Structures are given as C-alpha cells and as structure tokens.
Jmol script that loads the backbone (N, CA, C; Angstrom):
load data "model"
ATOM      1  N   MET A   1     -20.737   5.377 -31.516  1.00  0.00           N
ATOM      2  CA  MET A   1     -21.442   5.600 -30.273  1.00  0.00           C
ATOM      3  C   MET A   1     -21.549   4.284 -29.510  1.00  0.00           C
ATOM      4  N   SER A   2     -21.269   4.331 -28.208  1.00  0.00           N
ATOM      5  CA  SER A   2     -21.298   3.132 -27.388  1.00  0.00           C
ATOM      6  C   SER A   2     -22.723   2.792 -26.989  1.00  0.00           C
ATOM      7  N   SER A   3     -22.978   1.507 -26.889  1.00  0.00           N
ATOM      8  CA  SER A   3     -24.311   1.073 -26.483  1.00  0.00           C
ATOM      9  C   SER A   3     -24.349   0.655 -25.019  1.00  0.00           C
ATOM     10  N   ALA A   4     -23.215   0.785 -24.303  1.00  0.00           N
ATOM     11  CA  ALA A   4     -23.168   0.394 -22.898  1.00  0.00           C
ATOM     12  C   ALA A   4     -24.002   1.350 -22.058  1.00  0.00           C
ATOM     13  N   ALA A   5     -24.817   0.783 -21.191  1.00  0.00           N
ATOM     14  CA  ALA A   5     -25.657   1.601 -20.314  1.00  0.00           C
ATOM     15  C   ALA A   5     -24.795   2.205 -19.209  1.00  0.00           C
ATOM     16  N   ARG A   6     -25.062   3.437 -18.865  1.00  0.00           N
ATOM     17  CA  ARG A   6     -24.353   4.078 -17.763  1.00  0.00           C
ATOM     18  C   ARG A   6     -24.895   3.524 -16.455  1.00  0.00           C
ATOM     19  N   ARG A   7     -24.018   3.358 -15.500  1.00  0.00           N
ATOM     20  CA  ARG A   7     -24.394   2.767 -14.218  1.00  0.00           C
ATOM     21  C   ARG A   7     -24.489   3.842 -13.146  1.00  0.00           C
ATOM     22  N   PRO A   8     -25.252   3.559 -12.089  1.00  0.00           N
ATOM     23  CA  PRO A   8     -25.315   4.511 -10.972  1.00  0.00           C
ATOM     24  C   PRO A   8     -23.950   4.647 -10.295  1.00  0.00           C
ATOM     25  N   CYS A   9     -23.682   5.821  -9.781  1.00  0.00           N
ATOM     26  CA  CYS A   9     -22.456   6.087  -9.028  1.00  0.00           C
ATOM     27  C   CYS A   9     -22.407   5.155  -7.814  1.00  0.00           C
ATOM     28  N   LEU A  10     -21.219   4.628  -7.497  1.00  0.00           N
ATOM     29  CA  LEU A  10     -21.065   3.718  -6.361  1.00  0.00           C
ATOM     30  C   LEU A  10     -21.066   4.430  -5.008  1.00  0.00           C
ATOM     31  N   GLU A  11     -20.987   5.742  -5.017  1.00  0.00           N
ATOM     32  CA  GLU A  11     -21.010   6.500  -3.763  1.00  0.00           C
ATOM     33  C   GLU A  11     -22.400   6.351  -3.139  1.00  0.00           C
ATOM     34  N   PRO A  12     -22.465   5.955  -1.861  1.00  0.00           N
ATOM     35  CA  PRO A  12     -23.775   5.781  -1.221  1.00  0.00           C
ATOM     36  C   PRO A  12     -24.649   7.031  -1.331  1.00  0.00           C
ATOM     37  N   ARG A  13     -25.895   6.817  -1.662  1.00  0.00           N
ATOM     38  CA  ARG A  13     -26.951   7.840  -1.761  1.00  0.00           C
ATOM     39  C   ARG A  13     -26.713   8.875  -2.857  1.00  0.00           C
ATOM     40  N   CYS A  14     -25.824   8.611  -3.793  1.00  0.00           N
ATOM     41  CA  CYS A  14     -25.612   9.539  -4.907  1.00  0.00           C
ATOM     42  C   CYS A  14     -26.539   9.132  -6.049  1.00  0.00           C
ATOM     43  N   PRO A  15     -27.382  10.035  -6.511  1.00  0.00           N
ATOM     44  CA  PRO A  15     -28.323   9.692  -7.577  1.00  0.00           C
ATOM     45  C   PRO A  15     -27.727   9.808  -8.987  1.00  0.00           C
ATOM     46  N   ALA A  16     -26.519  10.342  -9.103  1.00  0.00           N
ATOM     47  CA  ALA A  16     -25.925  10.586 -10.425  1.00  0.00           C
ATOM     48  C   ALA A  16     -25.481   9.287 -11.100  1.00  0.00           C
ATOM     49  N   LEU A  17     -25.286   9.381 -12.405  1.00  0.00           N
ATOM     50  CA  LEU A  17     -24.770   8.253 -13.173  1.00  0.00           C
ATOM     51  C   LEU A  17     -23.266   8.415 -13.366  1.00  0.00           C
ATOM     52  N   ALA A  18     -22.566   7.290 -13.327  1.00  0.00           N
ATOM     53  CA  ALA A  18     -21.124   7.300 -13.571  1.00  0.00           C
ATOM     54  C   ALA A  18     -20.875   7.475 -15.054  1.00  0.00           C
ATOM     55  N   GLY A  19     -19.731   8.045 -15.387  1.00  0.00           N
ATOM     56  CA  GLY A  19     -19.359   8.197 -16.789  1.00  0.00           C
ATOM     57  C   GLY A  19     -19.123   6.837 -17.427  1.00  0.00           C
ATOM     58  N   GLU A  20     -19.088   6.809 -18.726  1.00  0.00           N
ATOM     59  CA  GLU A  20     -18.871   5.559 -19.454  1.00  0.00           C
ATOM     60  C   GLU A  20     -17.524   4.956 -19.066  1.00  0.00           C
ATOM     61  N   GLY A  21     -17.531   3.710 -18.653  1.00  0.00           N
ATOM     62  CA  GLY A  21     -16.319   3.026 -18.225  1.00  0.00           C
ATOM     63  C   GLY A  21     -15.860   3.407 -16.827  1.00  0.00           C
ATOM     64  N   GLU A  22     -16.636   4.183 -16.112  1.00  0.00           N
ATOM     65  CA  GLU A  22     -16.296   4.639 -14.764  1.00  0.00           C
ATOM     66  C   GLU A  22     -17.210   3.971 -13.745  1.00  0.00           C
ATOM     67  N   THR A  23     -16.832   4.060 -12.478  1.00  0.00           N
ATOM     68  CA  THR A  23     -17.671   3.509 -11.412  1.00  0.00           C
ATOM     69  C   THR A  23     -18.284   4.599 -10.539  1.00  0.00           C
ATOM     70  N   ARG A  24     -17.809   5.834 -10.699  1.00  0.00           N
ATOM     71  CA  ARG A  24     -18.329   6.952  -9.911  1.00  0.00           C
ATOM     72  C   ARG A  24     -18.600   8.140 -10.819  1.00  0.00           C
ATOM     73  N   CYS A  25     -19.499   9.004 -10.372  1.00  0.00           N
ATOM     74  CA  CYS A  25     -19.818  10.212 -11.134  1.00  0.00           C
ATOM     75  C   CYS A  25     -18.645  11.188 -11.048  1.00  0.00           C
ATOM     76  N   ALA A  26     -18.703  12.276 -11.791  1.00  0.00           N
ATOM     77  CA  ALA A  26     -17.610  13.253 -11.824  1.00  0.00           C
ATOM     78  C   ALA A  26     -17.341  13.856 -10.445  1.00  0.00           C
ATOM     79  N   VAL A  27     -18.374  14.036  -9.634  1.00  0.00           N
ATOM     80  CA  VAL A  27     -18.205  14.624  -8.301  1.00  0.00           C
ATOM     81  C   VAL A  27     -17.438  13.676  -7.377  1.00  0.00           C
ATOM     82  N   HIS A  28     -17.699  12.382  -7.485  1.00  0.00           N
ATOM     83  CA  HIS A  28     -17.116  11.413  -6.558  1.00  0.00           C
ATOM     84  C   HIS A  28     -15.932  10.630  -7.128  1.00  0.00           C
ATOM     85  N   ARG A  29     -15.532  10.923  -8.335  1.00  0.00           N
ATOM     86  CA  ARG A  29     -14.397  10.229  -8.944  1.00  0.00           C
ATOM     87  C   ARG A  29     -13.141  10.553  -8.149  1.00  0.00           C
ATOM     88  N   ARG A  30     -12.374   9.573  -7.869  1.00  0.00           N
ATOM     89  CA  ARG A  30     -11.164   9.757  -7.063  1.00  0.00           C
ATOM     90  C   ARG A  30      -9.980  10.113  -7.947  1.00  0.00           C
ATOM     91  N   ASP A  31      -9.102  10.949  -7.404  1.00  0.00           N
ATOM     92  CA  ASP A  31      -7.879  11.304  -8.125  1.00  0.00           C
ATOM     93  C   ASP A  31      -6.993  10.071  -8.230  1.00  0.00           C
ATOM     94  N   PRO A  32      -6.236   9.960  -9.309  1.00  0.00           N
ATOM     95  CA  PRO A  32      -5.329   8.818  -9.425  1.00  0.00           C
ATOM     96  C   PRO A  32      -4.283   8.849  -8.314  1.00  0.00           C
ATOM     97  N   ARG A  33      -3.824   7.690  -7.933  1.00  0.00           N
ATOM     98  CA  ARG A  33      -2.838   7.575  -6.869  1.00  0.00           C
ATOM     99  C   ARG A  33      -1.531   8.230  -7.305  1.00  0.00           C
ATOM    100  N   PRO A  34      -0.876   8.986  -6.401  1.00  0.00           N
ATOM    101  CA  PRO A  34       0.415   9.599  -6.743  1.00  0.00           C
ATOM    102  C   PRO A  34       1.464   8.531  -7.051  1.00  0.00           C
ATOM    103  N   SER A  35       2.537   8.929  -7.707  1.00  0.00           N
ATOM    104  CA  SER A  35       3.606   7.993  -8.062  1.00  0.00           C
ATOM    105  C   SER A  35       4.286   7.457  -6.799  1.00  0.00           C
ATOM    106  N   ARG A  36       5.000   6.363  -6.964  1.00  0.00           N
ATOM    107  CA  ARG A  36       5.741   5.774  -5.839  1.00  0.00           C
ATOM    108  C   ARG A  36       6.710   6.793  -5.242  1.00  0.00           C
ATOM    109  N   THR A  37       7.407   7.519  -6.104  1.00  0.00           N
ATOM    110  CA  THR A  37       8.370   8.515  -5.635  1.00  0.00           C
ATOM    111  C   THR A  37       7.664   9.602  -4.839  1.00  0.00           C
ATOM    112  N   ALA A  38       6.532  10.075  -5.323  1.00  0.00           N
ATOM    113  CA  ALA A  38       5.780  11.119  -4.623  1.00  0.00           C
ATOM    114  C   ALA A  38       5.265  10.620  -3.274  1.00  0.00           C
ATOM    115  N   ARG A  39       5.059   9.300  -3.141  1.00  0.00           N
ATOM    116  CA  ARG A  39       4.586   8.725  -1.879  1.00  0.00           C
ATOM    117  C   ARG A  39       5.733   8.396  -0.930  1.00  0.00           C
ATOM    118  N   GLY A  40       6.999   8.632  -1.338  1.00  0.00           N
ATOM    119  CA  GLY A  40       8.136   8.432  -0.445  1.00  0.00           C
ATOM    120  C   GLY A  40       8.969   7.203  -0.736  1.00  0.00           C
ATOM    121  N   TYR A  41       8.687   6.504  -1.821  1.00  0.00           N
ATOM    122  CA  TYR A  41       9.431   5.289  -2.146  1.00  0.00           C
ATOM    123  C   TYR A  41      10.406   5.571  -3.285  1.00  0.00           C
ATOM    124  N   ASP A  42      11.374   6.431  -2.981  1.00  0.00           N
ATOM    125  CA  ASP A  42      12.346   6.902  -3.965  1.00  0.00           C
ATOM    126  C   ASP A  42      13.596   6.017  -3.967  1.00  0.00           C
ATOM    127  N   GLU A  43      14.679   6.515  -4.568  1.00  0.00           N
ATOM    128  CA  GLU A  43      15.921   5.745  -4.666  1.00  0.00           C
ATOM    129  C   GLU A  43      16.504   5.434  -3.288  1.00  0.00           C
ATOM    130  N   ASP A  44      16.417   6.387  -2.358  1.00  0.00           N
ATOM    131  CA  ASP A  44      16.909   6.139  -0.996  1.00  0.00           C
ATOM    132  C   ASP A  44      16.148   4.972  -0.367  1.00  0.00           C
ATOM    133  N   TRP A  45      14.828   4.962  -0.545  1.00  0.00           N
ATOM    134  CA  TRP A  45      14.004   3.871  -0.018  1.00  0.00           C
ATOM    135  C   TRP A  45      14.373   2.546  -0.689  1.00  0.00           C
ATOM    136  N   GLN A  46      14.540   2.546  -1.994  1.00  0.00           N
ATOM    137  CA  GLN A  46      14.865   1.314  -2.717  1.00  0.00           C
ATOM    138  C   GLN A  46      16.193   0.730  -2.225  1.00  0.00           C
ATOM    139  N   ARG A  47      17.162   1.606  -1.982  1.00  0.00           N
ATOM    140  CA  ARG A  47      18.463   1.160  -1.479  1.00  0.00           C
ATOM    141  C   ARG A  47      18.320   0.548  -0.080  1.00  0.00           C
ATOM    142  N   LEU A  48      17.583   1.231   0.798  1.00  0.00           N
ATOM    143  CA  LEU A  48      17.368   0.724   2.154  1.00  0.00           C
ATOM    144  C   LEU A  48      16.598  -0.595   2.121  1.00  0.00           C
ATOM    145  N   ARG A  49      15.576  -0.662   1.290  1.00  0.00           N
ATOM    146  CA  ARG A  49      14.770  -1.875   1.174  1.00  0.00           C
ATOM    147  C   ARG A  49      15.645  -3.053   0.731  1.00  0.00           C
ATOM    148  N   PHE A  50      16.477  -2.846  -0.275  1.00  0.00           N
ATOM    149  CA  PHE A  50      17.360  -3.910  -0.767  1.00  0.00           C
ATOM    150  C   PHE A  50      18.283  -4.390   0.350  1.00  0.00           C
ATOM    151  N   TRP A  51      18.923  -3.442   1.047  1.00  0.00           N
ATOM    152  CA  TRP A  51      19.816  -3.796   2.151  1.00  0.00           C
ATOM    153  C   TRP A  51      19.060  -4.576   3.222  1.00  0.00           C
ATOM    154  N   PHE A  52      17.888  -4.079   3.612  1.00  0.00           N
ATOM    155  CA  PHE A  52      17.087  -4.685   4.677  1.00  0.00           C
ATOM    156  C   PHE A  52      16.736  -6.135   4.348  1.00  0.00           C
ATOM    157  N   MET A  53      16.307  -6.385   3.124  1.00  0.00           N
ATOM    158  CA  MET A  53      15.891  -7.735   2.730  1.00  0.00           C
ATOM    159  C   MET A  53      17.073  -8.700   2.625  1.00  0.00           C
ATOM    160  N   GLN A  54      18.294  -8.174   2.511  1.00  0.00           N
ATOM    161  CA  GLN A  54      19.485  -9.026   2.433  1.00  0.00           C
ATOM    162  C   GLN A  54      19.939  -9.527   3.806  1.00  0.00           C
ATOM    163  N   GLN A  55      19.473  -8.885   4.867  1.00  0.00           N
ATOM    164  CA  GLN A  55      19.910  -9.267   6.207  1.00  0.00           C
ATOM    165  C   GLN A  55      19.292 -10.615   6.593  1.00  0.00           C
ATOM    166  N   PRO A  56      20.094 -11.540   7.138  1.00  0.00           N
ATOM    167  CA  PRO A  56      19.588 -12.881   7.469  1.00  0.00           C
ATOM    168  C   PRO A  56      18.370 -12.871   8.392  1.00  0.00           C
ATOM    169  N   GLU A  57      18.331 -11.935   9.324  1.00  0.00           N
ATOM    170  CA  GLU A  57      17.211 -11.893  10.277  1.00  0.00           C
ATOM    171  C   GLU A  57      15.914 -11.383   9.647  1.00  0.00           C
ATOM    172  N   ASN A  58      15.978 -10.917   8.405  1.00  0.00           N
ATOM    173  CA  ASN A  58      14.790 -10.368   7.740  1.00  0.00           C
ATOM    174  C   ASN A  58      14.271 -11.255   6.610  1.00  0.00           C
ATOM    175  N   GLN A  59      14.644 -12.511   6.601  1.00  0.00           N
ATOM    176  CA  GLN A  59      14.236 -13.414   5.521  1.00  0.00           C
ATOM    177  C   GLN A  59      12.813 -13.943   5.691  1.00  0.00           C
ATOM    178  N   LEU A  60      12.333 -14.004   6.940  1.00  0.00           N
ATOM    179  CA  LEU A  60      11.009 -14.572   7.202  1.00  0.00           C
ATOM    180  C   LEU A  60      10.014 -13.499   7.609  1.00  0.00           C
ATOM    181  N   CYS A  61       8.763 -13.727   7.258  1.00  0.00           N
ATOM    182  CA  CYS A  61       7.683 -12.813   7.647  1.00  0.00           C
ATOM    183  C   CYS A  61       7.571 -12.791   9.167  1.00  0.00           C
ATOM    184  N   ARG A  62       7.649 -11.614   9.739  1.00  0.00           N
ATOM    185  CA  ARG A  62       7.605 -11.479  11.191  1.00  0.00           C
ATOM    186  C   ARG A  62       6.252 -11.893  11.762  1.00  0.00           C
ATOM    187  N   HIS A  63       5.152 -11.507  11.123  1.00  0.00           N
ATOM    188  CA  HIS A  63       3.824 -11.864  11.638  1.00  0.00           C
ATOM    189  C   HIS A  63       3.599 -13.372  11.586  1.00  0.00           C
ATOM    190  N   CYS A  64       3.968 -14.003  10.477  1.00  0.00           N
ATOM    191  CA  CYS A  64       3.815 -15.461  10.359  1.00  0.00           C
ATOM    192  C   CYS A  64       4.708 -16.169  11.376  1.00  0.00           C
ATOM    193  N   HIS A  65       5.940 -15.703  11.512  1.00  0.00           N
ATOM    194  CA  HIS A  65       6.882 -16.306  12.454  1.00  0.00           C
ATOM    195  C   HIS A  65       6.338 -16.241  13.874  1.00  0.00           C
ATOM    196  N   ASP A  66       5.707 -15.123  14.234  1.00  0.00           N
ATOM    197  CA  ASP A  66       5.117 -14.981  15.570  1.00  0.00           C
ATOM    198  C   ASP A  66       4.001 -15.996  15.807  1.00  0.00           C
ATOM    199  N   ARG A  67       3.401 -16.508  14.719  1.00  0.00           N
ATOM    200  CA  ARG A  67       2.335 -17.518  14.824  1.00  0.00           C
ATOM    201  C   ARG A  67       2.875 -18.929  14.591  1.00  0.00           C
ATOM    202  N   GLY A  68       4.193 -19.075  14.529  1.00  0.00           N
ATOM    203  CA  GLY A  68       4.797 -20.383  14.366  1.00  0.00           C
ATOM    204  C   GLY A  68       4.889 -20.868  12.934  1.00  0.00           C
ATOM    205  N   LEU A  69       4.684 -19.980  11.967  1.00  0.00           N
ATOM    206  CA  LEU A  69       4.750 -20.344  10.552  1.00  0.00           C
ATOM    207  C   LEU A  69       6.077 -19.896   9.957  1.00  0.00           C
ATOM    208  N   VAL A  70       6.546 -20.614   8.962  1.00  0.00           N
ATOM    209  CA  VAL A  70       7.787 -20.262   8.272  1.00  0.00           C
ATOM    210  C   VAL A  70       7.421 -19.855   6.849  1.00  0.00           C
ATOM    211  N   ILE A  71       7.286 -18.545   6.631  1.00  0.00           N
ATOM    212  CA  ILE A  71       6.912 -17.985   5.332  1.00  0.00           C
ATOM    213  C   ILE A  71       7.952 -16.930   4.959  1.00  0.00           C
ATOM    214  N   LEU A  72       8.470 -17.006   3.738  1.00  0.00           N
ATOM    215  CA  LEU A  72       9.455 -16.021   3.289  1.00  0.00           C
ATOM    216  C   LEU A  72       8.851 -14.622   3.217  1.00  0.00           C
ATOM    217  N   ALA A  73       9.627 -13.641   3.631  1.00  0.00           N
ATOM    218  CA  ALA A  73       9.207 -12.240   3.531  1.00  0.00           C
ATOM    219  C   ALA A  73       9.399 -11.764   2.099  1.00  0.00           C
ATOM    220  N   THR A  74       8.456 -10.979   1.625  1.00  0.00           N
ATOM    221  CA  THR A  74       8.548 -10.390   0.283  1.00  0.00           C
ATOM    222  C   THR A  74       8.469  -8.871   0.337  1.00  0.00           C
ATOM    223  N   ASP A  75       7.972  -8.333   1.447  1.00  0.00           N
ATOM    224  CA  ASP A  75       7.731  -6.897   1.572  1.00  0.00           C
ATOM    225  C   ASP A  75       8.446  -6.341   2.796  1.00  0.00           C
ATOM    226  N   VAL A  76       8.751  -5.056   2.730  1.00  0.00           N
ATOM    227  CA  VAL A  76       9.293  -4.335   3.880  1.00  0.00           C
ATOM    228  C   VAL A  76       8.210  -3.365   4.331  1.00  0.00           C
ATOM    229  N   ASP A  77       7.809  -3.493   5.587  1.00  0.00           N
ATOM    230  CA  ASP A  77       6.709  -2.702   6.133  1.00  0.00           C
ATOM    231  C   ASP A  77       7.224  -1.678   7.135  1.00  0.00           C
ATOM    232  N   HIS A  78       6.622  -0.485   7.109  1.00  0.00           N
ATOM    233  CA  HIS A  78       6.877   0.508   8.153  1.00  0.00           C
ATOM    234  C   HIS A  78       5.983   0.144   9.334  1.00  0.00           C
ATOM    235  N   ILE A  79       6.577  -0.173  10.472  1.00  0.00           N
ATOM    236  CA  ILE A  79       5.813  -0.548  11.655  1.00  0.00           C
ATOM    237  C   ILE A  79       4.869   0.586  12.021  1.00  0.00           C
ATOM    238  N   ILE A  80       5.407   1.791  12.119  1.00  0.00           N
ATOM    239  CA  ILE A  80       4.592   2.998  12.301  1.00  0.00           C
ATOM    240  C   ILE A  80       4.647   3.740  10.972  1.00  0.00           C
ATOM    241  N   PRO A  81       3.512   3.865  10.279  1.00  0.00           N
ATOM    242  CA  PRO A  81       3.526   4.512   8.960  1.00  0.00           C
ATOM    243  C   PRO A  81       4.087   5.931   9.035  1.00  0.00           C
ATOM    244  N   PHE A  82       4.866   6.294   8.031  1.00  0.00           N
ATOM    245  CA  PHE A  82       5.379   7.665   7.979  1.00  0.00           C
ATOM    246  C   PHE A  82       4.309   8.562   7.368  1.00  0.00           C
ATOM    247  N   ARG A  83       4.316   9.829   7.741  1.00  0.00           N
ATOM    248  CA  ARG A  83       3.259  10.754   7.333  1.00  0.00           C
ATOM    249  C   ARG A  83       3.674  11.751   6.267  1.00  0.00           C
ATOM    250  N   SER A  84       4.978  11.919   6.072  1.00  0.00           N
ATOM    251  CA  SER A  84       5.447  12.870   5.060  1.00  0.00           C
ATOM    252  C   SER A  84       6.841  12.451   4.606  1.00  0.00           C
ATOM    253  N   LEU A  85       7.305  13.061   3.530  1.00  0.00           N
ATOM    254  CA  LEU A  85       8.619  12.712   2.999  1.00  0.00           C
ATOM    255  C   LEU A  85       9.752  13.062   3.952  1.00  0.00           C
ATOM    256  N   ASP A  86       9.547  14.057   4.819  1.00  0.00           N
ATOM    257  CA  ASP A  86      10.602  14.430   5.766  1.00  0.00           C
ATOM    258  C   ASP A  86      10.415  13.779   7.139  1.00  0.00           C
ATOM    259  N   ASP A  87       9.456  12.876   7.280  1.00  0.00           N
ATOM    260  CA  ASP A  87       9.241  12.134   8.525  1.00  0.00           C
ATOM    261  C   ASP A  87      10.441  11.205   8.739  1.00  0.00           C
ATOM    262  N   PRO A  88      11.144  11.318   9.873  1.00  0.00           N
ATOM    263  CA  PRO A  88      12.326  10.479  10.100  1.00  0.00           C
ATOM    264  C   PRO A  88      12.024   8.979  10.119  1.00  0.00           C
ATOM    265  N   ARG A  89      10.770   8.598  10.353  1.00  0.00           N
ATOM    266  CA  ARG A  89      10.412   7.169  10.367  1.00  0.00           C
ATOM    267  C   ARG A  89      10.495   6.537   8.982  1.00  0.00           C
ATOM    268  N   ARG A  90      10.476   7.356   7.931  1.00  0.00           N
ATOM    269  CA  ARG A  90      10.465   6.830   6.562  1.00  0.00           C
ATOM    270  C   ARG A  90      11.682   5.961   6.274  1.00  0.00           C
ATOM    271  N   LEU A  91      12.857   6.374   6.720  1.00  0.00           N
ATOM    272  CA  LEU A  91      14.091   5.632   6.444  1.00  0.00           C
ATOM    273  C   LEU A  91      14.756   5.107   7.717  1.00  0.00           C
ATOM    274  N   ASP A  92      13.988   4.947   8.781  1.00  0.00           N
ATOM    275  CA  ASP A  92      14.503   4.449  10.061  1.00  0.00           C
ATOM    276  C   ASP A  92      14.469   2.918  10.065  1.00  0.00           C
ATOM    277  N   ARG A  93      15.633   2.301  10.106  1.00  0.00           N
ATOM    278  CA  ARG A  93      15.725   0.832  10.068  1.00  0.00           C
ATOM    279  C   ARG A  93      14.953   0.180  11.210  1.00  0.00           C
ATOM    280  N   LYS A  94      14.902   0.841  12.370  1.00  0.00           N
ATOM    281  CA  LYS A  94      14.193   0.279  13.524  1.00  0.00           C
ATOM    282  C   LYS A  94      12.678   0.315  13.335  1.00  0.00           C
ATOM    283  N   ASN A  95      12.212   1.057  12.347  1.00  0.00           N
ATOM    284  CA  ASN A  95      10.779   1.162  12.079  1.00  0.00           C
ATOM    285  C   ASN A  95      10.347   0.225  10.942  1.00  0.00           C
ATOM    286  N   LEU A  96      11.199  -0.711  10.578  1.00  0.00           N
ATOM    287  CA  LEU A  96      10.893  -1.617   9.468  1.00  0.00           C
ATOM    288  C   LEU A  96      10.745  -3.047   9.963  1.00  0.00           C
ATOM    289  N   GLN A  97       9.897  -3.801   9.272  1.00  0.00           N
ATOM    290  CA  GLN A  97       9.767  -5.223   9.561  1.00  0.00           C
ATOM    291  C   GLN A  97       9.521  -5.986   8.267  1.00  0.00           C
ATOM    292  N   PRO A  98      10.045  -7.216   8.186  1.00  0.00           N
ATOM    293  CA  PRO A  98       9.811  -8.031   6.997  1.00  0.00           C
ATOM    294  C   PRO A  98       8.454  -8.720   7.098  1.00  0.00           C
ATOM    295  N   LEU A  99       7.668  -8.652   6.023  1.00  0.00           N
ATOM    296  CA  LEU A  99       6.362  -9.317   5.985  1.00  0.00           C
ATOM    297  C   LEU A  99       6.182 -10.031   4.655  1.00  0.00           C
ATOM    298  N   CYS A 100       5.336 -11.048   4.644  1.00  0.00           N
ATOM    299  CA  CYS A 100       4.926 -11.657   3.377  1.00  0.00           C
ATOM    300  C   CYS A 100       3.856 -10.740   2.771  1.00  0.00           C
ATOM    301  N   SER A 101       3.562 -10.919   1.510  1.00  0.00           N
ATOM    302  CA  SER A 101       2.605 -10.017   0.855  1.00  0.00           C
ATOM    303  C   SER A 101       1.219 -10.126   1.484  1.00  0.00           C
ATOM    304  N   ARG A 102       0.825 -11.316   1.948  1.00  0.00           N
ATOM    305  CA  ARG A 102      -0.490 -11.480   2.578  1.00  0.00           C
ATOM    306  C   ARG A 102      -0.588 -10.658   3.865  1.00  0.00           C
ATOM    307  N   CYS A 103       0.391 -10.815   4.745  1.00  0.00           N
ATOM    308  CA  CYS A 103       0.376 -10.070   6.013  1.00  0.00           C
ATOM    309  C   CYS A 103       0.484  -8.569   5.782  1.00  0.00           C
ATOM    310  N   HIS A 104       1.307  -8.162   4.814  1.00  0.00           N
ATOM    311  CA  HIS A 104       1.447  -6.738   4.521  1.00  0.00           C
ATOM    312  C   HIS A 104       0.123  -6.170   4.014  1.00  0.00           C
ATOM    313  N   GLY A 105      -0.550  -6.901   3.129  1.00  0.00           N
ATOM    314  CA  GLY A 105      -1.842  -6.453   2.626  1.00  0.00           C
ATOM    315  C   GLY A 105      -2.879  -6.341   3.729  1.00  0.00           C
ATOM    316  N   LEU A 106      -2.919  -7.331   4.628  1.00  0.00           N
ATOM    317  CA  LEU A 106      -3.871  -7.288   5.746  1.00  0.00           C
ATOM    318  C   LEU A 106      -3.591  -6.100   6.653  1.00  0.00           C
ATOM    319  N   LYS A 107      -2.322  -5.864   6.961  1.00  0.00           N
ATOM    320  CA  LYS A 107      -1.964  -4.734   7.828  1.00  0.00           C
ATOM    321  C   LYS A 107      -2.327  -3.410   7.159  1.00  0.00           C
ATOM    322  N   THR A 108      -2.049  -3.297   5.879  1.00  0.00           N
ATOM    323  CA  THR A 108      -2.353  -2.071   5.142  1.00  0.00           C
ATOM    324  C   THR A 108      -3.859  -1.815   5.117  1.00  0.00           C
ATOM    325  N   ARG A 109      -4.650  -2.848   4.874  1.00  0.00           N
ATOM    326  CA  ARG A 109      -6.112  -2.680   4.834  1.00  0.00           C
ATOM    327  C   ARG A 109      -6.681  -2.288   6.188  1.00  0.00           C
ATOM    328  N   ARG A 110      -6.013  -2.713   7.264  1.00  0.00           N
ATOM    329  CA  ARG A 110      -6.466  -2.329   8.605  1.00  0.00           C
ATOM    330  C   ARG A 110      -6.046  -0.904   8.944  1.00  0.00           C
ATOM    331  N   GLY A 111      -5.240  -0.305   8.083  1.00  0.00           N
ATOM    332  CA  GLY A 111      -4.833   1.079   8.292  1.00  0.00           C
ATOM    333  C   GLY A 111      -3.553   1.235   9.077  1.00  0.00           C
ATOM    334  N   GLY A 112      -2.719   0.236   9.089  1.00  0.00           N
ATOM    335  CA  GLY A 112      -1.503   0.342   9.882  1.00  0.00           C
ATOM    336  C   GLY A 112      -0.282   0.150   9.164  1.00  0.00           C
TER     337      GLY A 112
END
end "model"
wireframe off; spacefill off
backbone 0.3
color backbone group
C-alpha cells in the first residue's frame, strides 16, 4: 500500500482528489495524445519534411532570420495549421516554413 497522499485535482474549482500518481481526477483526466501518424505526420509527411529541410533556402529559421539572427532550422512548421488528414494544406510545400525549435514551440503555444 502506498503512503503517498492524494492531491487535489488541478482543474479549477474541482473538489475531487486526483488518483495516485495523477494530477487530475477521473472526470478531468485528459485522453493520451494520438500517435504522430493519427495526427497527420505519416510517411508522406516524413518524406516531404526530409526534402524540405534539404533545400538550401530552408536551412535557417525564418522567424530568427526576419529579426536579423542566424539560427539553424530544426523544425518544419505549417504556416496555416491543417485541420484534418485530408486538408490539402497538410502536404502543401507553400504552407511550410523552416523554424528553430524555440520559435516553433512559441508559435505552437500561441495556437498557430
């Protein structure tokens, strides 16, 4: 039997206790994130991503470059996020931009 105390659910105004080793109660527990393939990052995407990153014009982070910085790109970002697996923007080369992991993370957290 574990001696760890159960903690309150992190959901605002929820009076329930989270399960052992959890941060939220059963009602507010989030489903695990779908696989990369289920989210649209399949073999076709991997092939396009590899090709895109090999292009000389895609070696530097676009956001950093716009600010006068020279930072290598590590990520391929969808300028306009795609909404489904059959969304034509998912594999549209014109909808991609090279970003460093910092800029990509900031853009993703802002919801874009």
